[in-house]
Residue, then its C-alpha position, 0 to 999 in steps of 0.5 A: g065169485h058171485a054164484f047164484f044162491a037164492a031169491s031170483s027174478i027176471r026183468n026185461t029191457r032193451d031186448t035183454y033179460y036180467f036175472i036178479y039173484s042173491s049171491q053166495w055171499q048173501h049180502e049182495l044182489c047181483y044180476a046176469t044177462s041173456k038174450y033168452p029168458d031160459r038160458d045162456f045167462v052171463y054174470g053182469g055185476v053187483l046191484v047193491s050190497n047191504g054192507d056197501i062191500g064192493f062199492q068203489g072197491r070196499r073190502r068185506e072187512d071194511r063193511l059199513a054195516g053188519t051184513g046179512n042175507n039180501h033179497g029183492s029185485i029191480v023196478n023201472v018207475n017213470g024211467q028211473w031204475y031202482v033196486f029194492y033190498h033189505r038191511q038187517t036189524h036186531k042183530t039177526t038175519y030174520s029182522r029186516q029193514g026194507c030199502a030202495e036205491k036209485l040205479t044207473l043203467e049204462p048205454d051198454g046195458k050194465f048196471l052200476q052198483a048202487e051206494m047205500t043211502s038214507c034217501g030211499l024213494n026220495d027224488g034226491p038228497l034229503a032236506a036238512r030240516g025237520s025230524y028224521p028217525a035214527p034208524i034210516c042210517c045207511n052206515l052203522t059200524n064200530g070198525h069191525m062189523p060181522h055178517v049176522s046169521t039166523e041166531p042173534i050174535p053175542q058180541s056187542i055191536p051198534y044195531i037198530t032195535h025197538q021197544g014198543n013203538d020206539r025204534y032206535i039205534t042201541d049199543i053205540s059205544d066208543g068208536t061207533m060211526i053212524g052215517y046218513k047219506y045224503f042231506v042238502f044243507d042250506g046254512e045255519k041250523t040247530l042239530t038236535l039229537r035225542l039220546r039216552g044211556k049210560a055213556q059219557g063222552t063226545i059225539l063228533v058231528s061232520a058233513d063228509d070230512h068237514a067237522l061241524g062241532e061236538i055234542s057232549v054226552e052225559p049219562t041219562e035214563e030218559w030220552t034227552d035232547c042235546s043240541l049243536k049249532i051248525s053251518e053248512g051248505g051243499v050236499h053232504a053225508l052227515y056223520l055222527r061219531f061217538q068217543g067215550e065210555g059206556s053205551l048210548d041209544l039214538m032215537e032221532f035227530c032234528f034240524e031247526 
């Protein structure tokens, strides 16, 4: 069910060869192992999916982002394994955002599937202070995201795009969820979102399943800052969920 499709490379560790490849489903990087570099490879598992499909049993129809083709491989940096891969932007498989996740190599030689995060090569969760670009989201879904192909898809979905030097999330409509994993929260903060669009409604802000508050959204043609005082501690995912009419764009958010 995870047959070889493209984008292969080989790594060696613990006297085992790891054949890394993009599978028939294209959204995932998988691996197979052998004691030889040129034969006898046996499927080992999924390293990462750019929709988190398969992670903790997630189904294709419940993907946490629009999926597309996936290329990359694994690297050991100072004793820590990482998988380098890409996600899709601009509603086409030709537009790609390079990403990296930490990998866990078990004593028996098996890699655990990595969860998509916003942390990249950061050594642990991000600090809930300062500004972050909205496109570092690891989850972006309206509940029925597609698998994109070589042609931009016609249906309206939330996606990452750009205009000049501005990179942002667009077509955020009713039911859109934007997720960032993970942040270290350390008490009271003011969370500010930079928004624009012909939308009216509410953005529900939560840390995991814990509601932190709501931000009211009004139509605006210019980038506008909207803020909310929050209080939270510990490591959590940050979720933004829009409920309302119309659509809006999100460029960045800031903790102060």
